SERO-4910 file (N, C-alpha, C, O; in steps of 0.05 Angstrom, whole numbers):
BEGIN
 pado doro    nc1    nc2    nc3   cac1   cac2   cac3    cc1    cc2    cc3    oc1    oc2    oc3
  Tyr    A     17    -24      0      0      0      0     17     25      0     11     44    -15
  Gln    A     38     25     16     55     48     17     69     53    -10     72     76    -18
  Glu    A     76     31    -24     89     34    -50     69     47    -70     78     63    -87
  Val    A     44     41    -68     24     53    -86     21     83    -80     20     99    -99
  Val    A     20     90    -55     18    118    -47     42    134    -57     39    156    -68
  Val    A     65    123    -53     90    137    -62     89    140    -92     97    162   -102
  Ala    A     81    120   -107     79    122   -136     60    144   -145     65    158   -164
  Glu    A     37    145   -131     17    166   -138     28    194   -133     23    212   -149
  Glu    A     43    197   -111     54    223   -104     74    232   -125     75    255   -133
  Lys    A     90    213   -134    110    219   -155     96    227   -181    106    245   -195
  Ala    A     75    213   -188     60    220   -212     48    248   -211     49    262   -231
  Lys    A     38    255   -188     26    282   -185     48    304   -188     43    324   -201
  Arg    A     71    299   -175     93    319   -177    103    321   -206    109    343   -215
  Ser    A    104    298   -219    113    299   -247     94    314   -265    102    328   -283
  Ser    A     68    310   -260     47    323   -276     47    353   -272     45    368   -291
  Ser    A     50    362   -246     49    391   -240     74    405   -250     73    428   -258
  Ser    A     97    391   -250    122    404   -259    122    408   -290    137    425   -300
  Gly    A    106    393   -304    105    395   -334     88    419   -343     91    427   -366
  Lys    A     71    430   -326     53    453   -333     68    479   -331     84    482   -313
  Lys    A     63    498   -350     76    525   -349     60    542   -330     36    544   -331
  Arg    A     75    556   -314     62    574   -295     56    600   -309     72    611   -324
  Pro    A     32    611   -305     24    637   -318     40    659   -305     48    657   -281
  Pro    A     46    681   -319     61    703   -308     45    716   -285     20    717   -286
  Pro    A     58    727   -266     44    740   -243     27    763   -253     36    779   -269
  Pro    A      3    765   -244    -15    786   -253     -4    814   -249     -7    831   -266
  Ser    A     10    818   -226     20    844   -219     41    853   -239     43    877   -246
  Ser    A     58    834   -249     79    841   -268     67    850   -295     77    869   -307
  Ser    A     45    837   -304     32    844   -329     20    872   -327     23    888   -346
  Lys    A      7    878   -305     -6    904   -301     16    926   -301     12    948   -312
  His    A     38    920   -289     60    940   -287     71    947   -314     76    970   -320
  Arg    A     74    926   -331     84    932   -358     64    948   -374     72    966   -389
  Gly    A     39    942   -372     19    958   -386     18    986   -378     15   1004   -395
  Lys    A     21    991   -352     20   1019   -342     44   1034   -351     42   1058   -358
  Ser    A     68   1021   -352     92   1035   -361     89   1043   -390     98   1065   -398
  Ala    A     78   1026   -407     75   1032   -435     57   1056   -439     62   1073   -455
  Arg    A     34   1056   -424     16   1079   -427     28   1105   -418     25   1125   -430
  Thr    A     43   1103   -395     56   1127   -385     75   1138   -405     76   1162   -409
  Gly    A     91   1121   -417    111   1130   -437     97   1143   -461    106   1163   -471
  Ser    A     74   1131   -469     60   1143   -492     49   1170   -486     51   1189   -502
  Asn    A     37   1173   -461     26   1199   -453     48   1220   -451     44   1243   -458
  Ser    A     71   1212   -440     93   1230   -437    103   1241   -463    109   1264   -466
  Ser    A    104   1223   -483    113   1231   -510     93   1250   -522    101   1270   -535
  Ser    A     67   1244   -519     47   1262   -531     48   1289   -518     46   1310   -532
  Ala    A     52   1290   -491     53   1316   -478     76   1332   -487     74   1356   -490
  Gly    A     99   1319   -492    123   1333   -501    118   1345   -528    128   1367   -533
  Lys    A    105   1331   -546    100   1342   -573     81   1366   -572     85   1385   -587
  Ser    A     60   1364   -555     41   1386   -555     51   1411   -542     42   1433   -548
  Ser    A     71   1409   -524     81   1432   -509    101   1448   -526    105   1471   -520
  Ser    A    114   1435   -546    133   1449   -562    120   1459   -588    106   1444   -601
  Lys    A    126   1485   -595    114   1496   -619    130   1487   -644    154   1487   -643
  Pro    A    116   1480   -665    131   1473   -690    145   1497   -702    136   1520   -699
  Ala    A    167   1492   -715    182   1514   -728    165   1526   -750    152   1512   -765
  Gln    A    165   1553   -751    149   1567   -771    163   1568   -798    188   1569   -799
  Gln    A    148   1566   -819    159   1568   -846    159   1598   -855    138   1611   -854
  Gly    A    182   1608   -862    183   1636   -871    197   1653   -850    201   1645   -827
  Asn    A    204   1677   -858    219   1696   -841    201   1709   -821    177   1713   -827
  Pro    A    211   1717   -798    196   1734   -779    189   1760   -793    204   1770   -810
  Ile    A    166   1772   -786    156   1795   -799    155   1819   -781    147   1817   -758
  Ile    A    165   1842   -791    163   1868   -777    144   1885   -794    148   1889   -818
  Ile    A    123   1896   -781    104   1913   -795    110   1942   -789    113   1950   -765
  Val    A    111   1959   -809    115   1988   -805     90   2002   -816     75   1991   -832
  Pro    A     86   2027   -807     63   2042   -817     64   2048   -847     85   2050   -858
  Asn    A     40   2051   -859     39   2058   -887     30   2087   -891     25   2096   -913
  Ala    A     27   2102   -869     19   2130   -870     44   2147   -873     64   2143   -859
  Met    A     44   2165   -893     68   2181   -899     75   2201   -877     97   2212   -878
  Thr    A     57   2204   -858     63   2223   -836     80   2210   -814     89   2223   -795
  Ser    A     84   2183   -815     99   2169   -795    129   2173   -800    138   2177   -822
  Ala    A    144   2173   -778    173   2176   -780    186   2153   -795    204   2157   -811
  Ile    A    175   2129   -790    186   2105   -804    164   2093   -822    142   2087   -812
  Thr    A    171   2090   -847    153   2077   -866    170   2058   -884    194   2055   -879
  Met    A    157   2046   -904    172   2029   -922    194   2045   -937    214   2033   -946
  Ile    A    190   2071   -940    209   2088   -955    237   2088   -941    257   2085   -955
  Asn    A    237   2090   -914    263   2092   -900    268   2070   -880    289   2071   -866
  Ala    A    250   2050   -878    254   2029   -858    279   2013   -864    292   2004   -845
  Gly    A    286   2009   -889    310   1993   -896    335   2007   -887    354   1993   -878
  Phe    A    336   2033   -888    360   2048   -879    362   2047   -848    383   2045   -837
  Phe    A    339   2050   -835    338   2052   -806    343   2024   -793    360   2022   -775
  Leu    A    329   2004   -802    331   1977   -789    352   1960   -802    359   1939   -791
  Gly    A    362   1968   -825    382   1952   -840    410   1958   -831    415   1968   -809
  Lys    A    429   1951   -849    458   1954   -843    466   1983   -838    485   1988   -822
  Asp    A    453   2002   -852    461   2030   -848    455   2039   -820    471   2055   -809
  Ala    A    433   2030   -808    426   2037   -781    425   2067   -776    437   2077   -757
  Val    A    412   2081   -794    411   2110   -793    383   2119   -801    371   2108   -820
  Phe    A    373   2139   -788    347   2150   -795    350   2170   -818    365   2189   -816
  Val    A    336   2165   -840    336   2182   -863    308   2193   -867    290   2178   -872
  Pro    A    304   2219   -864    278   2231   -868    266   2223   -895    280   2218   -914
  Arg    A    240   2221   -895    226   2210   -919    233   2225   -944    238   2212   -965
  Val    A    234   2252   -943    240   2267   -968    267   2260   -979    270   2258  -1003
  Gln    A    287   2257   -962    313   2249   -971    314   2220   -981    327   2214  -1001
  Ala    A    300   2203   -966    300   2175   -973    288   2170  -1001    297   2152  -1015
  Met    A    268   2185  -1008    254   2181  -1034    273   2187  -1057    268   2177  -1080
  Lys    A    295   2202  -1053    314   2207  -1074    334   2185  -1078    350   2185  -1097
  Asn    A    334   2166  -1059    354   2145  -1060    342   2120  -1074    320   2111  -1067
  Pro    A    356   2110  -1094    345   2087  -1109    341   2062  -1092    325   2044  -1099
  Ala    A    355   2061  -1069    352   2038  -1051    328   2040  -1032    323   2022  -1016
  Ala    A    313   2062  -1034    289   2065  -1017    269   2044  -1022    266   2034  -1044
  Gly    A    254   2036  -1001    233   2016  -1003    209   2027  -1017    206   2051  -1021
  Lys    A    191   2009  -1024    166   2017  -1037    142   2009  -1020    142   1988  -1007
  Arg    A    121   2025  -1020     97   2018  -1006     85   1993  -1018     83   1990  -1043
  Gly    A     77   1974  -1001     65   1949  -1010     85   1928  -1017     78   1906  -1025
  Gly    A    111   1935  -1015    132   1916  -1022    142   1901   -998    129   1899   -977
  Thr    A    166   1890  -1000    179   1876   -979    208   1884   -977    222   1885   -997
  Ile    A    217   1890   -953    246   1895   -948    256   1872   -931    245   1866   -911
  Thr    A    278   1860   -940    290   1838   -926    316   1847   -913    334   1857   -927
  Ile    A    319   1842   -887    343   1849   -874    353   1825   -857    337   1809   -848
  Thr    A    379   1823   -854    390   1802   -837    406   1814   -814    422   1833   -818
  Arg    A    402   1804   -791    414   1815   -767    424   1793   -749    412   1771   -748
  Arg    A    446   1798   -735    457   1778   -716    445   1783   -688    445   1806   -678
  Phe    A    436   1762   -675    426   1764   -648    447   1770   -628    471   1765   -633
  Asn    A    439   1781   -606    457   1785   -583    471   1759   -575    458   1738   -576
  Gln    A    496   1760   -568    511   1736   -561    499   1720   -539    499   1695   -540
  Arg    A    487   1733   -519    475   1718   -497    450   1704   -505    439   1688   -490
  Leu    A    440   1710   -529    416   1696   -540    424   1677   -562    407   1666   -576
  Gly    A    450   1672   -565    459   1652   -585    476   1664   -606    493   1650   -617
  Gly    A    473   1690   -612    491   1703   -632    486   1695   -661    502   1702   -678
  Gly    A    466   1679   -667    461   1671   -694    448   1693   -711    438   1713   -700
  Glu    A    448   1689   -737    436   1708   -755    407   1701   -760    399   1678   -761
  Ile    A    391   1721   -764    362   1717   -769    354   1738   -790    362   1761   -789
  Thr    A    337   1729   -809    328   1747   -830    299   1754   -826    282   1737   -820
  Tyr    A    293   1780   -829    266   1791   -824    255   1801   -851    270   1810   -868
  Asp    A    228   1800   -853    214   1813   -875    200   1837   -864    186   1835   -843
  Ile    A    203   1860   -876    189   1885   -868    167   1891   -888    173   1892   -912
  Ile    A    143   1894   -878    120   1900   -896    103   1922   -883    107   1929   -860
  Asp    A     84   1932   -899     66   1953   -888     37   1948   -894     20   1965   -888
  Asn    A     31   1925   -906      3   1920   -914     -7   1893   -905    -16   1877   -921
  Pro    A     -6   1887   -879    -13   1860   -869    -43   1853   -873    -49   1829   -877
  Ala    A    -61   1872   -873    -89   1866   -876    -96   1852   -902   -113   1834   -902
  Thr    A    -83   1860   -923    -89   1848   -949    -68   1827   -958    -72   1813   -977
  Arg    A    -47   1825   -943    -25   1808   -951    -22   1782   -936    -15   1761   -947
  Leu    A    -26   1783   -910    -20   1760   -893    -44   1741   -891    -67   1750   -886
  Lys    A    -39   1715   -894    -59   1695   -888    -61   1691   -858    -44   1700   -843
  Lys    A    -81   1677   -850    -86   1674   -822    -62   1661   -807    -55   1671   -786
  Asp    A    -51   1640   -818    -29   1627   -805     -3   1643   -806     15   1639   -790
  Glu    A     -1   1661   -825     23   1677   -827     26   1699   -805     47   1710   -801
  Trp    A      4   1705   -792      5   1724   -770     22   1713   -747     31   1729   -731
  Asp    A     26   1687   -746     43   1676   -724     72   1684   -728     88   1683   -710
  Arg    A     79   1693   -752    106   1702   -758    111   1731   -752    134   1740   -752
  Val    A     90   1746   -746     93   1774   -739    106   1777   -712     94   1768   -692
  Val    A    129   1790   -710    143   1793   -685    143   1821   -674    145   1826   -650
  Ala    A    140   1841   -692    141   1869   -684    123   1886   -701    119   1881   -724
  Val    A    112   1906   -688     96   1926   -701    107   1954   -694    107   1961   -670
  Val    A    116   1969   -714    124   1997   -709     98   2013   -711     85   2015   -732
  Cys    A     91   2026   -689     66   2040   -687     66   2067   -700     86   2081   -701
  Gln    A     43   2074   -710     38   2101   -720     28   2119   -698     33   2143   -699
  Gly    A     15   2107   -679      5   2123   -656    -25   2126   -656    -36   2140   -638
  Ala    A    -39   2113   -675    -68   2114   -676    -79   2086   -681    -67   2071   -697
  Ser    A   -101   2079   -667   -111   2052   -669   -122   2045   -696   -124   2021   -703
  Trp    A   -129   2065   -713   -139   2059   -739   -118   2046   -757   -125   2035   -778
  Gln    A    -93   2047   -749    -71   2033   -764    -77   2003   -766    -69   1990   -785
  Phe    A    -91   1993   -745    -95   1964   -744   -122   1955   -755   -130   1931   -752
  Lys    A   -136   1972   -769   -162   1965   -780   -158   1944   -801   -142   1946   -819
  Gly    A   -174   1922   -799   -173   1900   -818   -152   1879   -812   -150   1859   -826
  Trp    A   -136   1884   -791   -116   1865   -783   -129   1841   -769   -151   1844   -758
  Arg    A   -115   1819   -768   -126   1796   -753   -129   1802   -724   -149   1795   -711
  Tyr    A   -110   1817   -713   -112   1826   -685   -114   1857   -685    -94   1870   -685
  Ser    A   -138   1867   -686   -142   1895   -689   -144   1910   -663   -142   1935   -662
  Asp    A   -147   1896   -641   -148   1909   -615   -119   1912   -605   -105   1893   -603
  Pro    A   -111   1937   -599    -83   1942   -592    -74   1926   -567    -51   1917   -566
  Val    A    -92   1922   -548    -84   1907   -524    -78   1878   -532    -58   1866   -522
  Asp    A    -95   1866   -549    -90   1839   -558    -66   1837   -576    -49   1819   -573
  Leu    A    -63   1856   -594    -41   1857   -613    -14   1857   -599      4   1842   -606
  Phe    A    -12   1875   -579     14   1878   -566     19   1858   -543     39   1860   -529
  Ser    A      1   1840   -540      6   1817   -523     18   1794   -539     29   1775   -529
  Arg    A     16   1797   -566     26   1777   -585     51   1785   -600     65   1769   -611
  Thr    A     55   1812   -601     78   1823   -616     92   1844   -600     81   1853   -579
  Phe    A    116   1851   -608    131   1872   -595    123   1899   -608    126   1902   -632
  Gly    A    114   1917   -592    105   1943   -602    126   1965   -597    138   1966   -576
  Phe    A    131   1982   -618    151   2003   -615    142   2027   -631    133   2025   -654
  Tyr    A    144   2050   -618    137   2076   -631    161   2093   -635    177   2097   -617
  Val    A    166   2102   -660    188   2120   -666    176   2148   -671    162   2152   -690
  Gly    A    184   2167   -654    174   2194   -658    197   2213   -663    220   2206   -659
  Leu    A    190   2236   -673    210   2257   -678    216   2273   -652    198   2278   -637
  Glu    A    241   2279   -649    249   2294   -625    233   2321   -624    232   2335   -644
  Gly    A    222   2326   -601    206   2351   -597    177   2348   -603    161   2365   -595
  Ala    A    169   2326   -616    140   2321   -622    127   2307   -598    140   2293   -583
  Thr    A    101   2312   -595     86   2300   -573     79   2271   -580     72   2264   -602
  Val    A     83   2254   -560     76   2226   -563     46   2223   -563     32   2233   -545
  Pro    A     34   2209   -583      5   2206   -584     -7   2195   -558      4   2177   -546
  Ala    A    -29   2206   -550    -42   2198   -525    -51   2169   -524    -50   2156   -503
  Glu    A    -59   2158   -547    -68   2131   -548    -47   2111   -539    -53   2089   -529
  Leu    A    -22   2118   -543      0   2099   -536      1   2093   -507     12   2073   -498
  Gln    A    -10   2112   -490     -8   2109   -461    -20   2083   -451    -11   2072   -431
  Gly    A    -40   2073   -464    -54   2049   -455    -44   2023   -469    -56   2002   -465
  Trp    A    -23   2025   -485    -14   2002   -500     13   1992   -489     28   2007   -477
  Asn    A     17   1967   -493     43   1955   -485     63   1960   -507     69   1942   -523
  Cys    A     72   1984   -508     88   1994   -531    111   2011   -522    107   2030   -507
  Lys    A    136   2004   -530    159   2020   -523    161   2044   -542    150   2044   -564
  Thr    A    176   2065   -533    179   2088   -550    208   2096   -554    225   2090   -536
  Gly    A    214   2108   -576    241   2118   -582    238   2143   -599    218   2148   -612
  Lys    A    259   2160   -598    258   2185   -614    283   2189   -631    305   2180   -624
  Val    A    279   2202   -654    301   2208   -672    299   2238   -678    278   2250   -676
  Ser    A    321   2249   -687    322   2277   -695    321   2280   -725    330   2262   -739
  Arg    A    311   2302   -734    309   2306   -763    337   2310   -775    343   2302   -798
  Asp    A    355   2323   -760    381   2330   -771    405   2321   -755    428   2325   -764
  Arg    A    402   2310   -731    424   2301   -715    422   2270   -713    402   2260   -704
  Arg    A    443   2257   -720    443   2227   -721    454   2214   -696    454   2190   -694
  Gly    A    463   2230   -677    475   2218   -653    455   2201   -637    464   2183   -623
  Gly    A    429   2207   -638    410   2192   -622    399   2168   -636    383   2153   -624
  Asp    A    406   2164   -661    395   2141   -676    402   2114   -662    385   2097   -660
  Asn    A    427   2111   -653    435   2086   -641    420   2080   -615    414   2057   -609
  Ile    A    413   2101   -600    397   2097   -576    370   2086   -582    360   2068   -569
  Cys    A    357   2098   -602    330   2089   -610    331   2061   -621    314   2044   -615
  Leu    A    351   2055   -638    354   2028   -649    360   2007   -628    349   1985   -629
  Ala    A    376   2015   -609    382   1996   -587    357   1989   -572    353   1966   -564
  Gly    A    340   2009   -567    315   2003   -553    297   1985   -569    284   1967   -557
  Phe    A    297   1988   -595    280   1971   -612    291   1942   -613    276   1923   -606
  Trp    A    316   1939   -620    327   1912   -624    330   1897   -598    324   1873   -597
  Asn    A    338   1910   -577    340   1896   -551    313   1886   -542    310   1864   -532
  Gly    A    293   1904   -545    266   1897   -537    254   1874   -553    241   1856   -543
  Leu    A    259   1875   -580    249   1854   -597    262   1828   -592    248   1807   -591
  Glu    A    288   1827   -588    302   1802   -584    294   1789   -557    291   1765   -555
  Glu    A    290   1806   -537    280   1795   -511    252   1784   -514    246   1763   -503
  Phe    A    235   1798   -529    208   1788   -534    209   1761   -549    194   1743   -541
  Met    A    225   1759   -570    226   1735   -585    238   1711   -569    230   1688   -572
  Ala    A    257   1717   -552    269   1696   -535    249   1683   -517    252   1660   -510
  Val    A    229   1698   -510    208   1688   -491    184   1677   -507    174   1656   -500
  His    A    174   1692   -527    149   1686   -540    151   1674   -568    131   1662   -577
  Lys    A    173   1676   -581    175   1667   -609    200   1650   -613    214   1654   -633
  Gln    A    206   1632   -595    230   1616   -597    230   1599   -623    252   1593   -633
  Glu    A    207   1591   -632    206   1574   -656    216   1588   -681    223   1575   -701
  Leu    A    217   1615   -680    227   1630   -703    257   1634   -704    268   1645   -723
  Phe    A    270   1624   -683    299   1626   -682    311   1606   -702    334   1611   -711
  Asn    A    297   1585   -709    308   1564   -726    305   1571   -756    314   1556   -773
***
């Protein structure tokens, strides 16, 4: 009888050892959770980073001939010459810009922001020229000093506009700053009709402010 019992016990052990044990439930759940977490993390990373914009950053200048800076002299002021040329003088220069056209300038960023070169397009007619998605490329608006400048723009409210772009007003020395500017997030600078010593101060205010703005709000345009 004992021999029979021993034989049965051996048979049971042999049968149980031949079966594959299922993986522990906790291990399976852990692997599934890790996979989902990784997927969610990847998706969050993609959504938080803005895609690189196609095209150059855009600077808008006034198209009113009474403004200190227009397409006629913007290339001289913001370009390599870095000098304010009154409109009457600029119109005599073959290199003067044209209303409704495009002026392209290339400038090197401040070293602490990387020091790379970036090319800008300067225009004066965004209402009829820019498509909806192209407004994301607008980085600066040179103000005329009156809200009707923004009529027909995608962002026509000055408060909204200057929360999305860098605003800068260039006035003539001795002239009164428009009252409307007081409620806008807009920096100001002044130039003289006949003395060029202050041009660098005005330009430094514009470029330093714009680069700081882009470093925070328009990083995708650095590429």
